[in-house]
C-alpha positions in Angstrom: 20.9 -50.1 0.8 18.9 -52.2 3.3 15.3 -52.7 2.6 13.0 -50.4 4.5 10.6 -52.5 6.6 7.1 -51.8 7.5 7.9 -51.2 11.2 10.2 -48.4 10.2 7.7 -46.8 7.9 5.0 -47.0 10.7 7.4 -45.2 13.0 7.8 -42.6 10.5 4.0 -42.2 9.8 3.2 -40.1 12.9 5.6 -37.4 11.5 4.2 -38.0 8.0 0.8 -37.3 9.0 1.8 -34.2 11.1 3.9 -33.0 8.2 6.9 -32.7 10.2 9.1 -35.0 8.4 12.2 -34.4 6.2 11.8 -34.5 2.3 14.0 -37.6 2.1 12.0 -39.6 4.8 8.8 -38.4 3.1 9.9 -39.8 -0.2 10.8 -43.2 1.5 7.2 -43.3 3.1 5.5 -42.3 -0.3 7.4 -45.0 -2.2 6.6 -47.5 0.6 2.9 -47.0 1.1 2.2 -46.8 -2.7 3.3 -50.5 -2.9 2.4 -51.8 0.5 -1.4 -52.1 1.2 -1.0 -52.8 5.0 0.8 -49.7 5.5 -1.4 -47.7 3.3 -4.4 -48.9 5.5 -2.4 -48.1 8.6 -1.8 -44.5 7.2 -5.4 -44.0 6.4 -6.6 -45.0 9.9 -4.0 -42.9 11.4 -5.2 -40.0 9.4 -8.8 -40.6 10.1 -7.9 -40.6 13.9 -6.1 -37.3 13.5 -9.0 -35.8 11.7 -11.5 -37.0 14.5 -9.4 -35.3 17.0 -8.9 -32.1 15.1 -9.5 -29.2 17.6 -11.2 -27.1 14.9 -13.8 -29.9 14.5 -14.1 -30.5 18.2 -14.7 -26.7 18.8 -17.6 -26.9 16.3 -19.0 -29.7 18.3 -18.4 -27.9 21.6 -20.3 -25.0 20.2 -23.2 -27.2 19.2 -23.4 -28.8 22.6 -23.2 -25.3 24.2 -26.3 -24.3 22.2 -28.1 -27.6 23.0 -27.3 -27.0 26.7 -28.4 -23.3 26.5 -31.6 -24.3 24.9 -32.2 -27.0 27.7 -31.4 -24.6 30.4 -33.7 -21.9 28.9 -36.5 -24.5 28.7 -36.0 -25.5 32.3 -36.0 -21.9 33.4 -39.2 -21.2 31.5 -40.7 -24.3 33.0 -39.7 -23.3 36.5 -41.0 -19.7 36.1 -44.4 -21.1 34.9 -44.6 -23.5 37.7 -43.7 -20.7 40.2 -46.4 -18.5 38.7 -49.0 -21.4 38.9 -48.1 -21.9 42.6 -48.4 -18.3 43.3 -51.7 -18.1 41.7 -53.0 -21.2 43.3 -51.7 -19.9 46.8 -53.4 -16.5 46.1 -56.6 -18.1 45.1 -56.6 -20.3 48.2 -55.7 -17.2 50.4 -58.6 -15.4 48.9 -61.1 -18.1 49.0 -60.3 -19.2 52.6 -59.1 -16.0 54.2 -60.2 -12.9 52.5 -63.4 -13.7 50.6 -66.6 -12.5 52.1 -68.8 -15.1 53.6 -72.6 -14.4 53.7 -74.1 -14.7 57.2 -77.5 -16.5 57.1 -80.3 -14.7 58.8 -80.5 -17.6 61.3 -77.0 -17.0 62.2 -77.1 -13.1 62.1 -78.4 -12.9 65.7 -80.4 -9.7 65.0 -82.8 -8.2 67.4 -84.3 -4.6 67.9 -83.8 -2.7 71.1 -83.2 0.9 72.1 -84.3 2.4 68.8 -81.7 0.3 66.8 -81.1 -3.1 65.2 -78.3 -4.9 66.8 -76.5 -8.3 66.7 -75.4 -10.7 69.3 -72.4 -11.9 67.2 -69.0 -10.5 67.0 -66.9 -9.3 64.0 -69.0 -8.8 60.9 -69.9 -6.3 58.4 -73.2 -4.9 57.4 -74.4 -3.8 53.9 -77.4 -3.0 52.3 -79.6 -1.0 49.4 -82.5 1.2 49.7 -85.3 1.2 47.3 -85.7 4.2 44.9 -88.4 5.7 47.1 -86.2 5.2 50.2 -89.1 3.5 52.0 -87.5 -0.1 52.1 -83.9 -1.0 53.1 -82.6 -4.5 52.1 -79.7 -5.6 54.3 -77.4 -8.4 54.7 -74.2 -9.2 56.9 -71.0 -10.9 55.9 -67.7 -11.8 57.5 -64.3 -13.2 56.5 -61.8 -15.7 58.2 -59.4 -12.6 58.4 -61.9 -10.6 60.1 -62.7 -13.3 62.7 -59.1 -13.9 63.4 -58.1 -10.4 63.8 -61.1 -9.4 65.7 -62.1 -6.5 63.3 -65.6 -5.5 62.4 -68.7 -4.7 64.3 -68.8 -6.0 67.9 -71.8 -7.7 69.5 -74.4 -5.2 70.8 -73.4 -2.3 68.6 -76.2 -0.6 66.6 -76.1 -1.7 63.1 -79.0 0.5 62.0 -80.4 3.4 64.3 -84.1 3.6 64.0 -84.8 7.2 64.9 -86.6 9.5 62.5 -83.5 11.5 61.8 -81.4 8.3 60.9 -84.2 6.9 58.8 -84.8 10.1 56.9 -82.7 11.0 53.7 -82.9 13.9 51.4 -82.5 13.5 47.6 -82.2 16.1 44.9 -83.3 15.9 41.4 -82.0 17.3 38.2 -84.0 20.4 38.6 -82.8 21.1 42.2 -86.0 20.1 44.0 -85.2 18.4 47.3 -87.3 15.5 48.6 -87.2 13.8 52.0 -87.3 10.0 52.0 -88.1 8.1 55.0 -87.3 4.4 55.5 -90.3 2.3 57.0 -89.3 -1.2 56.8 -86.0 -3.2 56.7 -85.5 -6.7 55.3 -82.8 -9.2 55.5 -82.1 -10.6 51.9 -81.1 -14.2 51.1 -77.5 -15.1 49.9 -78.2 -15.2 46.2 -79.6 -11.7 46.2 -76.8 -10.5 48.3 -74.3 -11.8 46.0 -75.9 -9.9 43.3 -75.7 -6.7 45.3 -72.0 -7.3 45.9 -71.3 -6.9 42.3 -73.8 -4.3 41.2 -75.6 -2.1 43.8 -78.5 -0.8 41.7 -81.9 -1.6 40.6 -82.8 -2.9 37.0 -84.3 -0.8 34.3 -87.3 -3.2 34.2 -90.3 -3.1 36.4 -88.7 -1.9 39.6 -91.9 -2.2 41.8 -92.3 -5.9 40.8 -88.5 -6.6 41.4 -88.9 -5.0 44.9 -92.0 -7.1 45.8 -90.3 -10.3 44.6 -87.2 -9.5 46.8 -89.5 -8.9 49.7 -91.1 -12.3 49.2 -88.0 -14.1 49.7 -86.4 -12.0 52.5 -87.1 -11.7 56.3 -88.8 -8.6 57.6 -86.5 -7.4 60.5 -88.3 -4.2 61.4 -91.3 -2.1 60.2 -92.4 1.3 61.4 -95.6 1.3 63.4 
């Protein structure tokens, strides 16, 4: 019988590795690689290559890659959402700060004057607010506007009465816990500075301390707009 060469064995090795070889051919390969180091090494390399290309193994790698990709995509989505929320918050803050937020109008810019039994202003598009003292004799007022108000032309127009100064308009009736009704008449009106106006925007009430002292202090820093004769 002719000697089986290494080339013949290497031609049979793919069938041998895939286990689709006949029993006789398998026996020939077994006998040859057991005594041929080169063919044995060739067989081992071929077998390793087959294992590396094993679909079961690669399927596991694919699953791992899918998980990694999914985690990366999730992180990108979360980052995008956080960025979007941040941008919306910034835009909302800018919109409020520039367009909607009330701006205090200083007394020098309020354009107030008294005529025809009313306090009026020569400026357009503003809002007037204020607070009476507990005895009703003093009113502290201030004016504000917003960019939105000015752009849209909303608010009080120039020349319209802000506060009517007739006796009926300046008289208020209050009822105590016992049902007693008391008439309170406003005798003076002040325009308060911005710091005090900001405080009144938040909490429109007098403190629990010395109210009379608090009123006098506020008068000192405010501008007298009108006082009854």
